[in-house]
C-alpha positions as CSV (number, residue, x, y, z in Angstrom):
1,M,34.9,45.9,27.1
2,R,36.0,45.4,23.5
3,R,38.7,42.9,24.6
4,K,36.1,41.0,26.7
5,L,33.7,40.9,23.8
6,A,36.5,39.7,21.4
7,F,37.5,37.0,23.8
8,A,33.9,35.8,24.2
9,L,33.4,35.6,20.4
10,C,36.6,33.6,20.1
11,F,35.5,31.2,22.8
12,V,32.1,30.7,21.1
13,L,33.8,30.2,17.7
14,L,36.2,27.6,19.2
15,A,33.5,25.8,21.0
16,S,31.4,25.6,17.8
17,L,34.3,24.4,15.8
18,N,35.0,21.7,18.5
19,L,31.4,20.7,18.5
20,S,31.4,20.5,14.7
21,A,34.5,18.4,14.7
22,A,33.0,16.1,17.4
23,N,29.9,15.6,15.4
24,K,32.0,14.7,12.3
25,T,34.0,12.1,14.2
26,K,31.4,10.4,16.4
27,L,29.3,7.4,15.2
28,R,27.0,8.4,12.5
29,F,25.3,7.0,9.4
30,E,25.6,8.3,5.9
31,V,23.0,7.3,3.4
32,S,23.4,7.7,-0.4
33,L,21.4,6.7,-3.5
34,K,22.7,4.2,-6.0
35,Q,23.3,5.6,-9.5
36,D,20.6,4.8,-12.1
37,L,18.2,3.2,-9.5
38,V,15.6,5.9,-10.1
39,T,15.1,8.6,-12.7
40,A,14.3,11.6,-10.4
41,P,15.4,12.9,-7.0
42,Q,13.6,11.4,-4.1
43,T,11.7,13.0,-1.2
44,G,10.4,11.2,1.8
45,R,11.2,10.0,5.3
46,L,14.6,8.4,5.7
47,F,15.3,5.7,8.3
48,V,18.3,3.8,9.6
49,I,17.0,0.7,11.5
50,L,19.2,-1.3,13.8
51,Y,17.8,-4.7,14.8
52,R,19.2,-7.4,17.1
53,E,17.6,-10.2,15.2
54,E,18.5,-11.5,11.8
55,K,14.9,-12.0,10.8
56,P,12.8,-10.2,9.7
57,E,14.8,-7.6,7.9
58,P,15.2,-4.4,10.0
59,R,12.8,-2.4,7.7
60,I,10.0,-5.0,8.4
61,A,10.5,-4.5,12.1
62,L,9.9,-0.8,11.8
63,G,7.0,0.3,14.0
64,K,7.4,-2.3,16.8
65,M,7.0,-0.6,20.2
66,G,7.7,-3.2,22.8
67,K,10.9,-4.7,24.2
68,D,11.7,-6.1,20.7
69,A,11.5,-2.7,19.1
70,P,14.5,-1.9,16.8
71,F,16.6,1.1,17.3
72,I,15.6,3.8,14.7
73,Q,17.1,7.0,13.5
74,A,15.1,9.2,11.1
75,G,15.1,12.4,9.2
76,D,13.5,14.0,6.2
77,A,15.0,13.6,2.8
78,N,14.4,16.3,0.3
79,Q,15.4,15.8,-3.3
80,L,17.9,13.1,-2.6
81,A,19.8,12.4,-5.8
82,P,22.7,10.1,-6.8
83,G,26.0,11.6,-5.8
84,K,24.5,13.1,-2.7
85,A,24.2,11.7,0.8
86,I,22.3,12.4,4.0
87,S,23.9,12.1,7.4
88,L,22.1,10.9,10.5
89,D,24.1,11.6,13.6
90,Q,23.7,12.6,17.3
91,T,21.2,15.3,16.3
92,A,18.7,13.0,14.6
93,I,15.5,12.0,16.3
94,T,15.7,8.4,17.6
95,F,13.7,5.6,19.2
96,P,13.6,4.0,21.8
97,V,16.5,5.9,23.2
98,T,16.7,9.7,22.9
99,N,20.1,9.9,21.3
100,L,22.5,7.8,19.2
101,S,25.1,8.2,22.1
102,E,22.8,6.0,24.2
103,L,22.8,3.1,21.8
104,P,24.0,0.0,23.7
105,A,27.2,-1.3,22.1
106,G,26.8,-4.7,20.3
107,D,26.0,-6.5,17.1
108,Y,23.2,-5.2,14.9
109,Y,21.6,-5.9,11.6
110,V,21.6,-2.5,9.9
111,Q,19.4,-1.2,7.0
112,A,18.3,2.1,5.5
113,L,14.9,2.8,4.1
114,L,13.4,5.8,2.3
115,D,9.6,5.9,2.5
116,S,8.6,8.1,-0.4
117,N,5.1,6.8,-1.5
118,L,2.6,9.6,-1.0
119,D,-0.5,7.5,-1.5
120,L,0.2,4.4,0.6
121,R,1.9,4.9,3.9
122,S,3.8,1.7,4.6
123,Q,7.4,0.6,4.7
124,N,6.5,-1.9,2.0
125,A,4.7,0.6,-0.3
126,P,5.6,0.4,-4.0
127,G,8.5,2.7,-5.0
128,N,10.1,2.9,-1.5
129,L,13.9,2.5,-1.6
130,Y,16.1,0.4,0.8
131,S,19.6,-0.8,1.3
132,D,21.1,-4.3,1.8
133,V,21.3,-5.5,5.3
134,Q,24.7,-5.3,7.0
135,K,25.7,-7.1,10.2
136,L,27.9,-4.6,12.1
137,H,29.4,-4.2,15.6
138,L,28.4,-0.7,16.7
139,D,29.7,1.3,19.6
140,P,28.7,4.9,19.9
141,A,32.0,5.7,21.6
142,N,33.8,4.9,18.4
143,R,34.4,7.6,15.9
144,K,33.0,5.9,12.8
145,T,30.8,6.7,9.8
146,I,28.7,3.9,8.5
147,Q,28.0,4.1,4.8
148,L,24.6,2.8,3.6
149,E,23.4,2.8,0.0
150,L,19.8,2.7,-1.1
151,S,20.2,0.2,-3.8
152,K,16.9,-1.6,-4.1
153,Q,13.3,-0.4,-4.9
154,I,10.0,-2.1,-4.0
155,A,8.4,-3.1,-7.2
156,A,5.4,-1.4,-8.7
157,E,2.0,-2.8,-7.5
158,Q,0.5,-5.8,-9.2
159,L,-2.8,-7.3,-8.3
160,P,-2.4,-10.9,-6.9
161,A,-3.3,-13.9,-8.9
162,E,-7.0,-14.7,-8.9
163,T,-8.7,-18.1,-8.3
164,E,-12.2,-19.4,-9.0
165,L,-13.6,-17.6,-6.0
166,I,-11.1,-14.9,-5.1
167,K,-11.1,-11.8,-7.3
168,F,-9.4,-8.4,-7.1
169,V,-10.4,-5.0,-8.4
170,K,-8.6,-1.7,-8.7
171,I,-10.4,1.3,-10.1
172,Q,-9.4,5.0,-10.3
173,S,-11.6,7.1,-8.0
174,H,-12.6,10.3,-9.7
175,L,-13.7,11.7,-6.4
176,L,-10.4,11.1,-4.6
177,S,-8.3,12.0,-7.7
178,D,-10.1,15.4,-7.9
179,F,-9.4,15.9,-4.2
180,H,-5.7,15.0,-4.3
181,H,-5.0,16.4,-7.8
182,R,-3.4,13.1,-8.8
183,P,-4.7,9.7,-9.7
184,I,-5.9,7.8,-6.6
185,Y,-7.1,4.2,-6.8
186,L,-9.5,2.1,-4.8
187,R,-8.6,-1.5,-4.4
188,A,-10.7,-4.4,-3.1
189,G,-10.7,-8.1,-2.6
190,I,-13.7,-10.2,-3.5
191,I,-14.7,-13.6,-2.3
192,L,-17.5,-15.2,-4.4
193,P,-20.0,-17.7,-3.0
194,R,-19.1,-21.4,-3.4
195,D,-21.9,-21.9,-6.0
196,Y,-21.3,-18.6,-7.9
197,N,-20.2,-20.3,-11.1
198,H,-22.9,-23.0,-11.0
199,E,-25.8,-20.6,-10.8
200,P,-25.0,-17.9,-13.5
201,T,-28.3,-16.1,-13.2
202,R,-28.5,-15.9,-9.4
203,K,-27.8,-12.5,-7.6
204,Y,-26.3,-12.3,-4.1
205,P,-26.3,-9.9,-1.1
206,L,-23.1,-7.9,-0.5
207,W,-21.2,-8.3,2.7
208,V,-18.8,-5.3,3.1
209,R,-15.9,-6.2,5.4
210,V,-13.5,-3.7,7.0
211,G,-10.4,-5.1,8.5
212,G,-8.3,-4.1,11.5
213,F,-5.8,-1.3,11.4
214,N,-4.0,-1.1,8.0
215,T,-5.6,-4.3,6.7
216,R,-5.1,-4.5,3.0
217,Y,-7.6,-5.8,0.4
218,T,-5.4,-8.9,-0.1
219,A,-6.6,-10.2,3.3
220,V,-9.1,-12.3,1.3
221,Q,-6.2,-14.6,0.5
222,T,-5.7,-15.3,4.2
223,L,-9.4,-15.7,4.8
224,M,-9.5,-18.4,2.1
225,G,-6.3,-20.1,3.2
226,K,-6.1,-23.9,3.4
227,K,-6.5,-24.2,7.2
228,S,-8.8,-21.2,7.6
229,D,-11.9,-21.5,9.7
230,F,-13.4,-18.9,7.5
231,K,-13.0,-21.0,4.4
232,T,-14.4,-24.1,6.1
233,N,-17.6,-22.1,6.9
234,W,-17.7,-20.3,3.6
235,M,-17.6,-23.5,1.6
236,S,-20.1,-25.3,3.8
237,G,-23.4,-26.2,2.2
238,D,-25.6,-24.8,5.0
239,V,-24.1,-21.3,5.1
240,P,-25.9,-18.5,3.3
241,G,-24.4,-17.4,0.0
242,M,-23.1,-13.8,-0.1
243,I,-20.4,-11.9,-2.0
244,L,-17.7,-10.6,0.4
245,L,-16.1,-7.3,-0.4
246,Q,-12.9,-6.6,1.6
247,L,-12.1,-2.9,1.7
248,D,-8.5,-1.6,1.6
249,G,-7.1,-0.1,4.8
250,A,-4.4,2.0,3.1
251,G,-4.2,5.7,2.4
252,P,-2.0,8.8,2.4
253,F,-1.9,8.9,6.2
254,G,-2.2,5.3,7.0
255,D,-5.6,3.7,7.4
256,C,-8.2,5.9,5.6
257,Y,-11.0,4.8,8.0
258,Q,-13.4,4.6,5.0
259,V,-15.1,8.0,5.6
260,N,-15.0,11.4,4.1
261,S,-12.4,13.6,5.8
262,A,-10.6,16.9,5.3
263,N,-7.2,15.2,4.9
264,N,-7.8,11.8,3.3
265,G,-10.6,13.0,1.0
266,P,-14.1,11.7,0.3
267,Y,-13.4,8.0,0.9
268,G,-17.0,7.3,2.1
269,D,-18.5,8.8,-1.0
270,A,-16.0,7.0,-3.2
271,I,-16.8,3.7,-1.6
272,T,-20.6,4.1,-1.8
273,Q,-20.8,5.9,-5.2
274,E,-17.9,4.3,-7.1
275,L,-16.5,1.1,-5.7
276,I,-19.6,-0.7,-4.4
277,P,-21.7,0.0,-7.6
278,Y,-18.8,-1.2,-9.7
279,V,-18.5,-4.4,-7.7
280,E,-22.2,-5.1,-7.6
281,Q,-22.5,-4.8,-11.3
282,K,-19.4,-6.8,-12.1
283,F,-20.2,-9.7,-9.8
284,R,-24.0,-10.0,-9.9
285,A,-24.9,-8.6,-6.6
286,I,-28.5,-7.7,-5.8
287,G,-27.5,-4.0,-5.7
288,Q,-30.2,-2.8,-3.3
289,P,-29.9,-1.2,0.1
290,H,-31.7,-4.1,1.8
291,A,-29.0,-6.5,0.5
292,R,-25.9,-4.7,1.8
293,V,-24.5,-5.4,5.2
294,L,-21.2,-4.4,7.0
295,S,-18.8,-5.9,9.5
296,G,-15.5,-5.0,11.0
297,H,-13.2,-5.5,14.0
298,S,-11.2,-2.8,15.8
299,T,-10.4,-0.1,13.2
300,G,-12.9,-2.0,11.0
301,G,-15.4,-2.0,13.9
302,W,-15.3,1.8,13.8
303,G,-15.2,2.1,10.0
304,S,-18.1,-0.3,9.4
305,L,-20.2,1.4,12.2
306,A,-19.4,4.8,10.8
307,L,-20.4,3.8,7.2
308,Q,-23.7,2.5,8.6
309,I,-24.3,5.8,10.5
310,F,-23.2,8.2,7.8
311,Y,-25.0,6.3,5.0
312,P,-28.0,4.9,6.9
313,D,-30.2,4.3,3.8
314,F,-27.4,2.6,1.8
315,F,-26.7,-0.3,4.2
316,N,-29.0,-2.6,6.1
317,G,-27.0,-3.6,9.2
318,V,-23.6,-3.6,10.8
319,W,-21.8,-6.2,13.0
320,S,-19.1,-4.2,14.8
321,S,-16.7,-5.8,17.3
322,S,-14.2,-3.9,19.5
323,P,-14.7,-0.7,17.6
324,D,-12.1,2.1,17.9
325,P,-13.4,4.9,20.2
326,V,-17.0,5.7,19.4
327,D,-17.1,8.5,21.9
328,F,-14.2,10.9,22.2
329,R,-14.8,11.5,25.9
330,A,-13.1,8.0,26.0
331,L,-10.4,8.2,23.3
332,E,-8.8,5.2,24.9
333,L,-8.2,6.9,28.3
334,I,-8.3,10.5,27.1
335,D,-11.3,12.8,27.5
336,L,-10.4,14.8,24.4
337,Y,-12.8,17.6,25.3
338,E,-11.9,18.1,28.9
339,A,-8.3,16.8,29.4
340,D,-5.3,19.1,29.2
341,N,-2.7,16.6,28.2
342,A,-2.7,13.4,26.1
343,Y,0.4,11.9,27.8
344,V,-0.2,12.7,31.4
345,N,-3.5,12.2,33.3
346,E,-5.1,14.5,35.8
347,F,-3.2,12.9,38.6
348,G,0.2,13.6,37.0
349,F,1.0,10.1,35.9
350,E,1.9,8.7,32.5
351,R,-1.3,7.7,30.7
352,P,-1.5,4.1,29.6
353,S,-2.5,3.3,26.0
354,E,-2.4,-0.5,26.1
355,R,-2.9,-3.1,28.8
356,I,-2.9,-6.8,29.2
357,V,-6.2,-8.4,30.2
358,N,-5.3,-8.4,33.9
359,G,-4.9,-4.6,33.8
360,D,-1.1,-4.3,33.8
361,T,0.2,-1.5,31.6
362,K,1.9,-2.6,28.4
363,L,2.4,0.7,26.6
364,T,2.1,4.4,27.5
365,M,0.7,7.2,25.3
366,R,4.0,9.0,25.4
367,R,6.0,6.0,24.2
368,E,3.5,5.1,21.5
369,V,3.4,8.7,20.1
370,Q,7.2,8.9,20.5
371,I,7.7,6.2,17.9
372,E,5.1,7.9,15.7
373,N,7.1,11.1,16.0
374,V,10.1,9.2,14.7
375,L,8.1,7.7,11.8
376,G,6.5,10.9,10.8
377,R,7.8,13.5,8.4
378,G,8.8,16.7,10.2
379,N,9.3,14.6,13.4
380,S,5.6,14.6,14.0
381,W,3.1,11.8,14.8
382,T,0.6,13.5,12.6
383,M,2.6,12.3,9.5
384,S,3.6,8.9,10.7
385,G,1.0,6.6,9.1
386,G,0.5,5.0,12.5
387,Q,-2.6,4.6,14.6
388,W,-2.7,8.1,16.2
389,C,-1.7,9.7,12.9
390,A,-4.6,7.9,11.1
391,W,-7.1,9.1,13.7
392,N,-5.8,12.6,13.6
393,A,-5.9,12.7,9.8
394,T,-9.4,11.4,9.7
395,Y,-10.9,13.6,12.4
396,S,-8.8,16.9,12.3
397,P,-9.2,19.9,10.0
398,R,-6.6,20.6,7.4
399,G,-4.0,23.2,8.3
400,K,-2.8,26.1,6.2
401,D,0.3,24.0,5.3
402,G,-2.1,21.4,3.7
403,Q,-1.4,18.9,6.5
404,P,-3.6,17.6,9.3
405,M,-3.7,19.9,12.3
406,P,-2.4,18.1,15.4
407,A,-4.9,17.5,18.2
408,W,-2.0,17.9,20.6
409,N,1.6,19.0,20.7
410,P,4.0,16.2,19.5
411,L,6.5,16.8,22.3
412,T,4.5,17.9,25.3
413,G,1.1,16.3,24.6
414,K,-0.8,19.5,25.4
415,I,-4.2,19.2,23.7
416,D,-5.4,21.9,21.3
417,H,-9.0,22.2,22.2
418,Q,-9.9,24.2,19.1
419,V,-8.8,21.3,17.0
420,A,-10.4,18.8,19.4
421,E,-13.7,20.6,18.9
422,Q,-13.6,19.7,15.2
423,W,-13.3,16.0,16.1
424,K,-17.0,16.2,17.2
425,K,-18.0,15.6,13.5
426,Y,-16.7,12.0,13.9
427,D,-17.8,11.3,17.5
428,L,-20.3,8.6,16.7
429,R,-22.2,8.7,20.0
430,L,-22.5,12.5,19.7
431,I,-23.7,12.3,16.1
432,L,-26.4,9.8,17.0
433,E,-27.5,11.7,20.0
434,Q,-27.8,15.0,18.2
435,N,-29.5,13.5,15.1
436,W,-31.5,10.7,16.6
437,Q,-34.9,11.9,15.5
438,T,-33.7,11.6,11.9
439,L,-31.3,8.7,12.2
440,G,-33.1,6.6,14.8
441,P,-35.9,5.4,12.5
442,K,-33.4,4.6,9.7
443,L,-31.1,2.6,12.0
444,Q,-33.6,0.6,14.0
445,G,-32.4,-3.0,14.3
446,K,-29.2,-2.3,12.3
447,L,-26.6,-1.8,15.0
448,H,-24.9,-4.9,16.5
449,I,-21.8,-4.1,18.7
450,S,-19.7,-6.3,20.9
451,V,-16.6,-5.5,23.0
452,G,-14.5,-7.2,25.7
453,D,-14.8,-5.4,29.0
454,A,-11.1,-5.8,29.5
455,D,-10.3,-4.5,26.0
456,N,-6.5,-4.1,25.6
457,Y,-7.0,-0.5,24.3
458,F,-9.8,0.5,26.8
459,L,-12.3,0.6,23.9
460,N,-15.0,-0.7,26.2
461,N,-15.2,2.6,27.9
462,A,-16.5,4.4,24.8
463,V,-18.9,1.6,24.0
464,H,-20.4,2.0,27.5
465,L,-20.9,5.7,26.8
466,L,-22.6,4.9,23.5
467,D,-24.7,2.3,25.3
468,N,-25.8,4.8,27.9
469,F,-27.4,6.8,25.1
470,L,-28.8,4.0,22.9
471,S,-30.4,2.1,25.8
472,K,-32.6,5.2,26.5
473,A,-33.0,6.4,22.9
474,D,-36.5,7.3,21.7
475,P,-37.4,5.8,19.3
476,P,-35.7,2.6,20.5
477,Y,-32.7,1.5,18.5
478,K,-33.7,-2.2,18.6
479,G,-30.2,-3.3,18.2
480,R,-27.7,-5.1,20.4
481,I,-24.6,-4.3,22.5
482,T,-22.8,-7.2,24.1
483,Y,-19.9,-7.2,26.6
484,G,-17.4,-10.0,27.3
485,P,-16.5,-9.9,31.1
486,G,-12.8,-10.2,31.4
487,K,-12.3,-10.5,27.7
488,G,-9.7,-8.6,25.6
489,H,-9.5,-7.0,22.2
490,S,-9.8,-10.1,20.2
491,W,-13.1,-11.2,21.7
492,H,-16.2,-11.8,19.5
493,D,-19.7,-12.5,20.9
494,M,-20.8,-14.7,18.0
495,S,-19.3,-17.3,15.7
496,L,-18.8,-16.6,12.0
497,R,-21.7,-18.8,11.1
498,E,-24.1,-17.1,13.6
499,V,-23.1,-13.7,12.1
500,M,-23.7,-14.8,8.6
501,N,-27.1,-16.2,9.5
502,E,-28.1,-12.9,11.0
503,M,-26.8,-11.1,7.9
504,K,-28.7,-13.4,5.6
505,A,-31.9,-12.7,7.6
506,A,-31.3,-9.0,7.4
507,T,-30.9,-9.1,3.6
508,E,-34.1,-11.0,2.9
509,P,-36.6,-8.7,1.1
510,V,-39.5,-7.6,3.3
511,H,-42.9,-8.5,1.8
512,H,-45.9,-6.5,2.8
């Protein structure tokens, strides 16, 4: 028996030595940090991105999910310092294949990226480190170590240059700083009315605009671009004068969704108590609840609607298009409260997460969350900064480790219904239904929602569930929900000019 045991131990030892040697000799990447680039060791998420195309740089392609998605390897970097290196080999998490050995041989543009910014989750966030791009022929069958050096750093943030009508603000939020125990800033873009500088005593209504997922405050530059339809309307003499405030869609877990949450902190309070009062005073806004309106599309559709519902006395109307799920019984195609699995439906099939307008599946839940698992620290979608991460960070409670509790298992998709129960605090239909006697009178005539009935992300399903309640609500909500038959995610029911005219009518003071 002793001889058998000794033989078995020798076999295991030899096998482990052989495996170790194989791992050392197969294709792998070794990432180091350039001397004197930074003053302290760096911690964050390390990526090696392989892209078939020369442009954009591989790091810019990070996050693509379709056929043009780059090959990505990732791992956590803890206290990476000059003179040290991190290896990514056959054991590292990968996308879209499951292992480096499955990489198709060929030519690739290769780049390393270290995402280390705690406050702004983006590959382009200030302070992140990256390497030069190398064009290499790679074959996983070859025994080769590719050396990559993090030699560049994204510059510290600077506000863009202002113009006569485009302004930018950045203020430290005391509410958010107290929550995160470090300085946290609120940023916003401002577009002033065309006649702002010609009427120095006039005060204007405030239009608060929330962009789509991860839309930054700098979007005002695009809105006022030379060939922009928005600019044509904004500068027209027959369009009502307003001040536009573009909120910033960036936060510690991706888009902050503009509301108070256990993980992002009190964003809703910071916006209503700190940012908006500052902007209204600085730029001659009327500064009264009747003269504040909201709009948003997609993520912004949810964020603007939530701000109106959570602060019903502070705002005087919302124009929300294609809002993210407003009822978690239709979280895209997941009934979060009843379903067992996020990836597989009750019939045992992979659950779609995106379709084209004719109904054909473009992306599945499993694939979408798989890329977020690669992007996220700890190999978890809950730390990716992506869409599902942002929802989870906004709606989930905070775990004992200080991170958002996952609504489902990253690998299996099994839903944790104790966590899902906590999401009810952000289920807009449920909030309205449970509190309508209080909220109803405050929201009458303020809710304007539109969605395409072939929305690419199935968002129309949740809007119909909200509509089922509002259409029978007592007292009546006196608002509007409009559907676009056969229309997808980009559909709007009204022109920009029509929306602005309705906003102007809403902001006119009521005389009794």
